[in-house]
C-alpha positions as CSV (number, residue, x, y, z in Angstrom):
1,M,203.2,113.5,43.4
2,I,202.6,112.3,47.0
3,K,200.0,114.0,49.2
4,V,201.0,114.3,52.8
5,N,198.4,115.2,55.4
6,L,200.3,117.4,57.8
7,L,197.1,117.9,60.1
8,P,197.3,116.5,63.5
9,K,195.5,113.2,63.9
10,E,192.8,114.7,66.2
11,F,191.9,117.3,63.5
12,V,191.6,114.7,60.8
13,P,187.8,114.5,59.9
14,K,186.3,111.2,60.7
15,K,184.0,109.3,58.3
16,R,180.4,109.3,59.6
17,N,178.5,106.1,60.0
18,F,174.8,106.7,59.2
19,A,173.7,103.2,59.9
20,P,172.6,103.9,63.6
21,H,170.7,107.0,62.5
22,V,168.9,105.1,59.8
23,G,168.0,102.4,62.3
24,V,166.7,105.0,64.8
25,A,164.7,106.7,62.1
26,A,163.2,103.4,60.9
27,L,162.3,102.5,64.5
28,A,160.7,106.0,65.0
29,V,158.7,105.5,61.8
30,V,157.5,102.1,63.0
31,L,156.6,103.4,66.4
32,F,154.8,106.4,64.8
33,L,152.8,104.1,62.5
34,W,152.0,101.8,65.4
35,F,150.9,104.6,67.6
36,G,148.8,106.1,64.8
37,S,147.1,102.9,64.1
38,S,146.5,102.3,67.8
39,L,145.2,105.8,68.2
40,A,142.9,105.4,65.3
41,A,141.6,102.1,66.7
42,T,141.1,103.7,70.1
43,Y,139.1,106.6,68.5
44,S,137.1,104.1,66.5
45,H,136.4,102.1,69.7
46,L,135.5,105.3,71.6
47,G,133.1,106.2,68.8
48,E,131.4,102.9,69.0
49,K,131.2,103.2,72.8
50,Q,129.7,106.7,72.5
51,K,127.1,105.4,70.1
52,E,126.3,102.6,72.6
53,L,126.2,105.2,75.5
54,I,123.7,107.3,73.5
55,G,121.6,104.2,72.9
56,I,121.7,103.3,76.6
57,Q,120.8,106.9,77.6
58,G,117.8,106.7,75.3
59,E,116.8,103.4,76.8
60,L,117.2,104.9,80.3
61,T,115.0,107.8,79.4
62,K,112.3,105.4,78.2
63,L,112.7,103.4,81.4
64,E,112.4,106.5,83.5
65,D,109.1,107.3,81.8
66,I,108.0,103.7,82.4
67,V,109.0,103.9,86.1
68,K,107.1,107.1,86.5
69,Q,104.0,105.5,85.0
70,V,104.4,102.4,87.2
71,K,104.7,104.7,90.3
72,Q,101.6,106.6,89.3
73,L,99.8,103.3,88.8
74,E,100.9,102.2,92.2
75,Q,99.6,105.4,93.8
76,D,96.4,105.1,91.9
77,Q,96.1,101.5,93.1
78,L,96.7,102.5,96.7
79,L,94.1,105.2,96.5
80,A,91.6,102.7,94.9
81,S,92.5,100.2,97.6
82,D,91.8,102.8,100.3
83,K,88.5,103.7,98.7
84,E,87.6,100.0,98.4
85,K,88.4,99.5,102.1
86,A,86.3,102.5,103.1
87,V,83.4,101.2,101.0
88,A,83.8,97.7,102.4
89,Q,83.8,99.1,106.0
90,I,80.8,101.3,105.3
91,T,78.8,98.6,103.5
92,A,79.9,95.7,105.8
93,G,76.8,93.9,107.0
94,R,74.8,95.0,103.9
95,T,73.5,98.3,105.2
96,V,70.1,99.0,103.5
97,W,70.2,102.7,103.6
98,S,66.5,103.2,102.6
99,H,65.5,101.1,105.7
100,E,68.1,102.8,108.0
101,L,67.0,106.3,107.0
102,Y,63.4,105.3,107.4
103,V,64.2,104.1,111.0
104,L,66.2,107.3,111.7
105,A,63.3,109.5,110.6
106,G,61.0,107.8,113.1
107,L,63.5,108.7,115.9
108,V,63.6,112.4,115.3
109,P,61.8,114.5,118.0
110,D,59.1,116.9,117.0
111,E,61.3,120.0,117.6
112,I,64.3,118.6,115.7
113,W,64.7,119.1,112.0
114,L,67.3,117.2,110.0
115,E,69.2,119.2,107.3
116,H,71.9,117.0,105.9
117,L,73.2,113.4,106.2
118,S,76.7,112.4,105.1
119,L,79.4,109.8,105.6
120,S,82.3,110.8,107.8
121,T,85.0,109.3,109.9
122,R,85.4,109.1,113.6
123,K,88.8,108.9,115.3
124,R,89.1,107.2,118.7
125,P,91.8,105.5,120.8
126,V,92.1,101.8,120.5
127,T,94.3,99.4,122.5
128,V,96.3,97.0,120.3
129,E,99.1,94.5,120.8
130,V,102.4,95.3,119.1
131,P,105.9,93.6,119.2
132,N,107.9,94.5,122.3
133,P,110.6,96.9,121.1
134,A,112.8,96.3,124.2
135,R,112.2,92.6,124.6
136,A,114.7,90.8,126.9
137,A,114.9,87.1,127.7
138,N,112.2,87.4,130.5
139,Q,110.0,90.0,128.7
140,P,106.8,89.2,126.8
141,K,106.9,89.2,123.0
142,T,104.2,91.8,122.7
143,V,103.0,94.9,124.6
144,K,99.8,96.8,124.6
145,K,99.7,100.2,123.0
146,T,97.0,102.8,122.5
147,V,96.7,104.1,118.9
148,I,94.3,106.4,117.2
149,E,92.2,104.7,114.5
150,S,89.6,106.0,112.1
151,F,86.2,104.4,111.7
152,P,83.4,105.2,109.3
153,A,80.6,107.2,110.7
154,L,77.2,108.7,109.8
155,R,77.2,112.5,110.2
156,I,73.8,114.1,111.0
157,N,73.4,117.9,110.7
158,G,70.2,119.5,111.8
159,F,68.4,122.2,113.8
160,A,66.8,122.2,117.2
161,L,63.9,124.6,116.9
162,S,64.7,126.7,120.0
163,P,66.6,129.9,120.6
164,Q,67.9,128.7,123.9
165,R,71.1,126.6,124.1
166,E,69.9,124.6,127.1
167,K,66.7,123.6,125.3
168,G,68.6,122.8,122.1
169,V,71.1,120.6,124.0
170,E,68.1,118.9,125.7
171,L,66.4,118.1,122.4
172,V,69.6,116.8,120.8
173,G,70.2,114.6,123.9
174,Q,66.7,113.2,123.6
175,F,67.4,112.4,119.9
176,I,70.7,110.7,120.8
177,R,68.9,108.6,123.6
178,R,66.3,107.4,121.0
179,M,69.1,106.3,118.6
180,K,70.8,104.4,121.4
181,Q,67.6,102.7,122.6
182,D,66.3,101.6,119.2
183,D,67.3,98.0,118.6
184,A,67.0,98.2,114.8
185,F,69.1,101.4,114.5
186,S,71.7,100.7,117.1
187,K,72.7,97.4,115.5
188,R,74.4,99.4,112.6
189,F,75.0,102.8,114.2
190,I,76.7,102.9,117.6
191,S,77.9,105.5,120.1
192,P,76.0,108.5,118.8
193,E,77.7,111.7,120.0
194,M,77.0,115.4,119.7
195,I,80.0,117.1,118.0
196,S,78.8,120.7,118.0
197,I,75.9,122.9,118.7
198,E,75.6,126.7,118.0
199,R,73.0,129.4,117.7
200,Q,72.0,130.5,114.2
201,N,69.3,132.5,112.4
202,Y,67.3,130.5,109.9
203,R,64.4,132.0,108.0
204,D,63.8,134.8,110.5
205,Q,64.0,132.3,113.4
206,T,66.7,131.7,116.0
207,V,67.6,128.0,116.2
208,M,70.4,125.8,117.4
209,K,72.3,124.1,114.7
210,F,73.9,120.8,115.7
211,T,76.1,118.0,114.4
212,V,75.9,114.4,115.6
213,D,78.2,111.5,114.6
214,C,77.2,107.8,114.8
215,E,79.9,105.2,114.3
216,I,79.0,102.5,111.7
217,A,79.4,99.1,113.3
218,Q,82.0,96.8,111.6
């Protein structure tokens, strides 16, 4: 018996070729495996980098502490240097305080009573030369400038035994003249100046309290 296919040619089912699909599937599997291994390697690399970053952050924290310590040491060193400079200025010339105070005691008028002596600073204008900021071809390299500088000073506090301001000022003026005229004292203490004077009650007496500064010669 002969079978005759009476269906039109366009309705005849075609045989499917699975070879291209198999190739695409194989390629997809290969790409997936490659991507997976690459992703795993990337995550592993990121994990290592994160560990390195954590280590670096720890080192930075330690370094920050060290930097803070160094800055603190630098500040302490600057303070120590300033103190050394002040001491050097004050002690320049080998001031023998026992002798200087002995000389000072001999200069005090009878109606003056010293209460307190201390080291202080005096500020005064000083003319210095600085680089010329607007220097042209025909201009000098430096110009003179007035600046305020600090100098070590001996501060003298005491009382003028008088209730009258005029008399108190006169007594303090006499004390200052003696300091200026004494050769031994004026070598180390220069330009004595009255800073203040005011009326006060002390032990049931009215007196004039004064403050005098003497610059310590460099």
